[in-house]
N, C-alpha and C positions, 0 to 999 in steps of 0.2 A: 881447894874447892873451886869448880867452873859456875860462871853466873848461867841466868837462865835463857840467855840470848846466845852464848855461848852452846850451852846444850841442845837448844833448838836449831843451831848451825850443825850441828854434831848429828844430829835426827834426820837432817834432810842428807844429809851426806851420806847415812846409815841405809838410808830408803837407795840408793843408787850404788850402793856398793862401793862409797868413795870412802867412807870412813876407815882409818887407823887402828889398828888394835891396841894404840894409846887412847886415840879420841874415844872409841867404846868403852873401853875400863872406865874413864872419868862420867861416860854418860851414866852407863852403872850405875859408879856410886851418886852421883847428881839425883838418877831417879830413884834414890834409896830413901831419901826425905823430901824431894820437892814434888808434892801432890799436882799440881799445874802442868810442869813437863811431863808427869805420867799422861795426864788426858791428853796433850797435846801429841804425844808421841802414839797412840791408840789411835788416835784421829789419822795422823798422817799415816800410820800403815795400812788403817782402813780406806784413804783416800787412794795410797797407791796403787793397793788390790782393788779398789773398781773400776781405777785408769787401767790397767792390765787385763780385765775383765770386759771391759767395754771396746778394748781392741785399737786403741785410738792411734791417731800418727798423725803429724804435720806433715806440711806440703815439702817437697822435694826443692831444694837451690833452683831448680830447673823450670816446676810449677808457679814458684814463687815469681819469677822472671816473666812468666807467659801472661800470668795473672795482672801482675804490673803492667804489661805492654796493654793487655786488653783495657783496663782503665784510663791509663794514658790515653788510647786511641779514644774514648768516649767524653774524654773532657774537653 
């Protein structure tokens, strides 16, 4: 059996399709008896769906460098 901490790590990996099949099986067994992790997994899935729906994106490396330069110039 895996701990809740390990289950949360696997759950996060699963959201980004980085969990192995063995990890997913371990998580599935853990979720059979741990209602706290079931709740975490559902909330994590919902958060991921909302972020995808919001079409969030991060700045590119070039955009970050440009922004940093602008900040440095104003200081």
